[in-house]
N, C-alpha and C positions, 0 to 999 in steps of 0.2 A: 448626391451623387450623380445628377446627371449636369450641373452647375459645376460642380469643382473637374468633372471629369472632362468636359468639351471647353470649358474657360472660354466662351464666346468665339470659339475656330470650329470650322467647317465641320460636321455631323456626317458621318459616315459610319451608323452603323453594323453594318456586314462587317469592317475591317476589327472595327471595336467588340465585337462579339468573337470575331475568331482569336485574339489578343486572350479575351475571357477566357474562351472554350480550352483555348492552350495552357493555363495556367488553372484551368480546371473551378473556376471560379461563378462559370453558370449553374455548373450541376451542383454543387454544394451550396449554393444561392438560390438554385430552382428557379432558373430563369431561363427564355430561349428567346432565338431571333425573333421571335414577333412577339412578344410582350418587354424586351429587353431594356427598350425606352419609358416605358411605365413605370417598369420596376423601379428603374433609375432615377424618376422621379421625385418616386414615392417612398425612397430611402437614403438614409443617410449612414455619414463614413462612423458613425459612433453607436450605430444602431447594434441590433445585436452578430455583430461581425465577429469572428474571435481575431489574435491579432495577427496570425500567417493571413487570414484573409484579407485585412489592411493592407499589409503589407501587400500583397501578391496583387491589389486594387489601385496602389498607389504604384506600381511596375506594371502593370499594363496602361495607367495613363502613361507614363515616359514612354515606353514604346510604342503608346500612340499616334503619340506628336515629332517621333521620330522624323529627323524630312533633312534631305540632302545638305541643309546647311551648318547640321552636329556634327563635327567630325569630332569629336572626343566623347565618353560619356564615361562619368565618373558614376561610381555607385558604393555606398557606405553602408557595409550589412547589408543585401538587399534580400539573405535569406535568416533574418531573426523575424525567429515564432517557428519556424517550420522545422520540424522533425529532421532531420540529416537525413534519413535514409527510411522509406516508407514499401510494406509495399503495394497498394497503391495509393491513388491521387497524386498529387504535388508536394514531392519531398523538397530540400535543398538542394541533391542535385540533376536532381530535373529541370527546375527553376532556375539554379545556376546555366544550365544547358541550354534549357530555349530562350534565355535572356541573350545570351552571347550569338549562337546564331540567329537568331532574329536583328540583332543590332545589328551586328558584324553583318547581313547576308549582303551585302553590296561590295563587301573587303575596300571598305574605304574607312572606314573608322576605327578609332582606338577605346577600347573597351577595359575600362580601369575600377575594379572593384578590389574590397577587402571584407572577408569574413572568416570568423574564427573556426569556421565547419571544413570539413577535409576538402580539398579539389581534388582528388588523388582521383577518385570516379567519375567524377565530367571531364579533367583532363584526357583522362584515357576514353573518355567517350567519343568527346571531341577528333583526340587522335586520328583516331579509328576512320573519320570524316573529314583527311586532310587536315588538318589546323596541327603547327608544328608550335612547339613550347620551349624556351631557356626556363631554367630553372638558378634563381641564383639564392646562396645563402647571405641570409640578414640579418646578424647577432644568433639569435635562439629559432630564429622562421623560415621561413622561406619566400620567395616572393617569385611568380609565374607571370613568364609574357608569353604573350601569344605574339608569334615573330609572322604568319603568315597563313596559305588554306593552302 
């Protein structure tokens, strides 16, 4: 995981840990900031992680490597393997809210994502903190566009 995650780039453990913590990976996979580096060096993506945990680990890597040179983030099925909603932990709605708000924290990036799961709860939560959406009808589905914050 260590080699794959950092991919020869600068290593900022606190930044990575904060992302892992927000995606509930540190709690589920039982590591803390103090032992995260060792844990990452000893474990592999194919180990005992669930599909949802692997999906969130990949998203953590994407978010970790975001910088000012990336203007558009396109995610295909980022909630694959996650429950649509849950009482605790990281469900699809919480993941989408976190990814959108983290990736667009500077309000300079376009985030395009596709999902088969309901987006209404996520959209409502983000609208409550200032995001605005346009809904487009497209065949039998809808396309939501974040138009500003």
